[in-house]
N, CA and C of each residue as an Amber inpcrd file, in Angstrom:
protein
   288
  15.6080000  -4.4510000  -1.9880000  14.5780000  -4.6620000  -3.0460000
  13.4140000  -3.6770000  -2.6800000  13.1730000  -2.8250000  -3.7910000
  12.1890000  -1.8470000  -3.6230000  11.0940000  -2.3170000  -4.7190000
  10.0190000  -2.7750000  -3.6600000   8.8850000  -2.9270000  -4.4440000
   8.1470000  -1.5020000  -4.6770000   8.0230000  -0.9810000  -5.6370000
   7.5210000   0.3930000  -5.8820000   6.0320000   0.3660000  -6.8930000
   5.3310000   1.3490000  -6.9990000   4.1700000   1.4330000  -7.9680000
   4.6980000   1.9450000  -9.0420000   3.6480000   2.1580000  -9.8290000
   3.8240000   3.1040000 -11.1350000   4.1000000   4.4470000 -11.1030000
   3.9230000   5.0560000  -9.9250000   4.3160000   6.5660000  -9.9480000
   5.8830000   6.8500000  -9.8300000   6.5000000   5.6990000  -9.4140000
   8.1720000   5.8730000  -9.5180000   8.7470000   5.2710000 -10.7210000
   7.8940000   5.0520000 -11.8510000   8.4730000   4.4960000 -13.2580000
   9.4300000   5.7490000 -13.7120000  10.5570000   5.0120000 -13.9840000
  11.6800000   6.1220000 -14.3940000  12.6800000   6.7880000 -13.4510000
  12.7860000   6.4400000 -12.0800000  13.4900000   7.0610000 -11.2270000
  14.2230000   6.0770000 -10.8120000  15.5120000   6.3900000 -10.7350000
  16.2700000   5.3100000 -10.3790000  16.2080000   5.0460000  -8.9180000
  16.8330000   3.6660000  -8.3600000  16.8040000   3.1990000  -7.3590000
  18.0690000   2.3330000  -6.9250000  18.3200000   2.7170000  -5.6000000
  19.5840000   2.2280000  -4.8900000  19.6010000   0.7280000  -4.8160000
  18.5210000   0.1670000  -4.5640000  18.3980000  -1.3230000  -4.2680000
  18.0490000  -1.9900000  -5.4860000  17.7190000  -3.4380000  -5.5360000
  17.0530000  -3.9310000  -6.5510000  15.9600000  -3.2660000  -7.0280000
  15.8010000  -3.0970000  -8.1500000  14.4560000  -2.2420000  -8.8900000
  13.7510000  -3.1510000  -9.1340000  12.4850000  -3.0650000  -8.2590000
  11.2190000  -3.9180000  -8.4510000  10.2170000  -3.0510000  -8.7820000
  10.1360000  -1.8640000  -9.2870000   9.1270000  -0.8990000  -9.8540000
   8.2130000  -1.3950000 -10.9530000   6.8980000  -1.2390000 -10.7450000
   6.0990000  -1.7110000 -11.7770000   6.2890000  -1.0850000 -13.0120000
   6.1910000  -1.5670000 -14.2240000   6.3170000  -1.0990000 -15.3250000
   4.8130000  -0.2530000 -15.5360000   5.0930000   0.7670000 -16.4000000
   3.8120000   1.4810000 -16.7610000   4.0270000   1.8800000 -18.3260000
   2.5420000   1.7620000 -18.9070000   2.5900000   2.2110000 -20.4340000
   2.9740000   3.5280000 -20.7060000   3.6490000   3.9710000 -21.7790000
   4.0060000   5.2240000 -22.2220000   2.9740000   5.5450000 -23.3030000
   2.7710000   6.7030000 -23.9710000   2.2770000   6.6950000 -25.0700000
   2.4310000   6.1530000 -26.2500000   1.3820000   5.4760000 -26.9750000
   1.7180000   4.6210000 -28.0860000   2.4660000   3.5090000 -27.9580000
   2.5680000   2.9180000 -26.6060000   3.7110000   1.8460000 -26.1460000
   2.9280000   0.9480000 -25.1540000   2.2200000  -0.0820000 -25.7320000
   1.4860000  -0.6230000 -24.6920000   2.4420000  -1.6780000 -24.0310000
   2.0890000  -2.2990000 -22.6590000   3.0110000  -3.4440000 -21.9690000
   3.0450000  -4.6640000 -22.6350000   4.1410000  -5.2320000 -22.9080000
   4.1620000  -6.6680000 -23.2950000   3.7740000  -7.6980000 -22.2380000
   3.7540000  -8.6680000 -22.7650000   3.1430000  -9.7810000 -21.8860000
   4.0380000 -10.2380000 -20.7090000   5.1900000  -9.9770000 -21.1120000
   6.3310000 -10.3840000 -20.0140000   6.5060000  -9.3470000 -18.9340000
   6.0420000  -7.8130000 -19.4070000   5.7750000  -6.7450000 -18.5510000
   4.5640000  -6.7330000 -17.5860000   3.3990000  -7.3680000 -18.3150000
   2.2320000  -7.4870000 -17.4060000   2.2640000  -8.7850000 -16.2770000
   3.0050000  -9.7630000 -16.9450000   3.1930000 -10.7780000 -15.6620000
   4.2520000 -10.2410000 -14.9090000   5.5670000  -9.4850000 -15.0710000
   6.2600000  -8.8500000 -14.1310000   5.3150000  -8.1290000 -12.9910000
   4.4440000  -7.0820000 -13.5930000   3.5990000  -6.3060000 -12.8380000
   2.7270000  -6.8790000 -11.8790000   2.2370000  -8.3830000 -12.3340000
   1.4150000  -8.8980000 -11.4960000   2.1990000  -9.6940000 -10.1750000
   3.4120000 -10.1070000 -10.6860000   4.1950000 -10.6280000  -9.7410000
   4.6840000  -9.5820000  -8.4830000   5.0120000  -8.6620000  -9.0370000
   5.2080000  -7.2310000  -8.0720000   3.9450000  -6.9480000  -7.1050000
   2.9990000  -7.1340000  -7.5990000   1.4250000  -6.6730000  -7.1820000
   1.2140000  -7.6270000  -6.2690000   1.5660000  -9.1610000  -6.5180000
   1.0410000 -10.1870000  -5.4310000   2.2190000 -10.1000000  -4.3760000
   3.3880000  -9.6310000  -4.4660000   4.2000000  -9.5570000  -3.3780000
   3.8520000  -8.2450000  -2.5030000   3.2670000  -7.1410000  -3.0460000
   2.8740000  -5.8100000  -2.3780000   1.4400000  -5.5970000  -1.6950000
   0.7510000  -6.8060000  -2.4510000  -0.6910000  -6.7030000  -1.8110000
  -1.0150000  -6.7730000  -0.1560000  -0.3820000  -7.9430000   0.4940000
  -0.4160000  -7.8260000   1.9570000   0.0240000  -6.5260000   2.8470000
   0.9750000  -5.8200000   2.3310000   1.1880000  -4.6240000   2.9630000
   0.4190000  -3.3750000   2.5910000  -0.4760000  -3.4420000   1.4210000
  -1.2590000  -2.5060000   1.0880000  -2.8780000  -2.4410000   1.5890000
  -3.0790000  -3.6840000   2.2200000  -4.4860000  -3.6050000   2.9510000
  -4.5080000  -2.7580000   3.9400000  -3.6450000  -2.8220000   4.8610000
  -3.8710000  -1.9310000   6.0510000  -4.1830000  -0.3030000   5.6320000
  -3.1970000   0.0560000   4.6050000  -3.3110000   1.4370000   4.1980000
  -4.7670000   1.6060000   3.4450000  -5.2090000   0.9720000   2.8510000
  -6.4020000   0.8560000   2.1690000  -7.6650000   0.9110000   3.2580000
  -7.4380000   0.0530000   4.2790000  -8.5180000   0.0560000   5.4640000
  -8.4740000   1.3610000   6.0700000  -7.3380000   1.7490000   6.6220000
  -7.0710000   3.0800000   7.3530000  -7.7010000   4.0630000   6.5350000
  -7.5540000   4.2240000   5.2140000  -7.9810000   5.1380000   4.4250000
  -9.4230000   5.3680000   4.1000000  -9.9530000   4.1650000   3.8400000
 -11.1520000   4.0430000   3.4870000 -12.1220000   3.8430000   4.4860000
 -11.7730000   2.8190000   5.4820000 -12.8540000   2.6960000   6.5020000
 -12.7780000   3.6970000   7.5240000 -11.6450000   3.9430000   7.6950000
 -11.6030000   4.6470000   9.1700000 -11.4180000   6.3950000   8.7450000
 -11.3050000   6.3690000   7.4770000 -11.3390000   8.0840000   6.9390000
 -10.1820000   8.8140000   7.7060000  -8.9640000   7.9400000   7.7140000
  -7.8020000   8.6220000   8.1570000  -6.7080000   8.6340000   7.3650000
  -6.8840000   8.8880000   5.9270000  -5.8670000   8.9290000   5.0870000
  -5.3090000  10.2090000   5.0790000  -5.6900000  11.1350000   5.3910000
  -5.0520000  12.4120000   5.2640000  -5.0530000  13.3090000   6.6980000
  -3.7860000  13.4060000   7.0520000  -3.5500000  13.9790000   8.3350000
  -3.4610000  15.4170000   8.5500000  -4.3650000  15.9760000   9.1650000
  -4.4660000  17.5330000   9.1830000  -3.4540000  18.4310000  10.1070000
  -3.1030000  17.6180000  11.2090000  -2.3580000  18.1930000  12.3150000
  -0.9290000  18.4980000  11.9010000  -0.4200000  19.4680000  12.2280000
   1.0180000  20.2240000  11.8500000   2.2290000  19.6830000  12.3170000
   2.4460000  19.4160000  13.5760000   3.5250000  19.0140000  14.3200000
   3.8510000  17.3640000  13.9530000   5.3430000  16.8890000  14.2480000
   5.5160000  15.7450000  13.9970000   4.9720000  14.7710000  15.2930000
   5.0940000  15.3580000  16.2300000   4.4040000  14.7730000  17.4320000
   3.0920000  14.3680000  17.4990000   2.3700000  15.1350000  17.1550000
   0.8640000  15.3340000  16.9930000   0.7010000  14.0280000  15.5500000
   1.2170000  14.1000000  14.5170000   1.1810000  13.2320000  13.2470000
   1.6480000  11.9140000  14.0400000   2.3610000  11.7490000  14.7880000
   2.8530000  10.3720000  15.2130000   1.7160000   9.6930000  16.3110000
   1.2140000  10.6640000  17.0360000   0.2280000  10.1400000  17.6090000
  -1.0750000   9.6840000  17.0370000  -1.4530000  10.7780000  16.0080000
  -2.6120000  10.4100000  15.1330000  -2.3070000   9.1940000  14.4860000
  -1.2610000   8.9970000  13.7090000  -0.9130000   7.5780000  13.0430000
  -0.9310000   6.4160000  14.0940000  -0.4580000   6.4790000  15.2340000
  -0.7320000   5.3420000  16.1710000  -2.2030000   5.4690000  16.6040000
  -2.7660000   5.9980000  16.6680000  -4.2290000   5.9950000  16.7740000
  -4.9630000   5.1870000  15.6400000  -4.5350000   5.5070000  14.5630000
  -5.0550000   5.1900000  13.3370000  -4.7530000   3.5780000  13.1690000
  -3.4610000   3.2440000  13.6410000  -3.0410000   1.9140000  13.4630000
  -3.6010000   1.1910000  14.4860000  -3.7150000   1.7840000  15.9520000
  -4.2510000   1.0880000  16.7000000  -6.1000000   0.5390000  16.5340000
  -6.7170000   1.4610000  15.8550000  -8.0150000   1.2590000  15.1930000
  -8.1530000   0.2450000  14.1710000  -7.0380000   0.0510000  13.4390000
  -7.0020000  -0.7440000  12.2510000  -6.9050000  -2.2900000  12.9820000
  -6.1010000  -2.5240000  14.0190000  -5.8380000  -3.5420000  14.9310000
  -6.9730000  -4.0260000  15.4000000  -7.6300000  -3.1320000  15.9540000
  -8.7620000  -3.7120000  16.7320000  -9.8650000  -4.0510000  15.6240000
 -10.0030000  -3.3540000  14.6540000 -10.9350000  -3.7900000  13.4510000
 -10.6500000  -5.1820000  13.0860000  -9.3420000  -5.2300000  12.8930000
  -9.0270000  -6.6620000  12.1550000  -9.0340000  -7.7080000  13.1740000
  -8.7920000  -7.4550000  14.5880000  -9.2280000  -8.3350000  15.5990000
 -10.5010000  -8.8520000  15.6450000 -11.5260000  -7.8010000  15.4480000
 -12.9760000  -8.0000000  15.5180000 -13.4240000  -8.8450000  14.0840000
 -12.6170000  -8.6080000  12.8770000 -12.9450000  -9.4550000  11.8730000
 -12.5000000 -10.9850000  11.9870000 -11.2390000 -11.0980000  12.6260000
 -10.9040000 -12.3530000  12.8540000 -11.9010000 -13.2040000  13.7900000
 -12.2510000 -12.3570000  15.2110000 -13.3370000 -13.1830000  15.7920000
 -14.5220000 -13.5250000  15.0780000 -14.8400000 -12.5260000  14.3730000
 -16.2560000 -13.0410000  13.7480000 -15.9860000 -14.1780000  12.6910000
 -14.8800000 -14.5750000  12.0710000 -14.7450000 -15.7040000  11.2150000
 -14.4500000 -16.8310000  11.9300000 -13.8970000 -16.6740000  13.3130000
 -13.7150000 -17.8930000  14.0150000 -15.2350000 -18.3160000  14.6210000
 -16.2770000 -17.6260000  14.8220000 -17.5590000 -18.0120000  15.1970000
 -18.1100000 -18.6910000  14.2260000 -17.9180000 -18.1900000  13.0280000
 -18.9390000 -18.9450000  11.9740000 -18.2250000 -19.9310000  11.4360000
């Protein structure tokens, strides 16, 4: 099952196609398509949060290093920082 965003609209998929629908010129989405997009979005949202935090809070959305090994290390460091941030958030909620 491929839960994909609107950027992949119209591209074929090997798995079950769960790509969000997008409007075309002079063709708005129907209510059925809007409800389908909402269902897909609710499935995708838990997995999108780490990417949003890494990009916005940690300012690590764009990798400038050139080799695969350096990129891997940079991404591991970003993921580790995200996990520390998440742990800090969970601890603050437990105290209050």
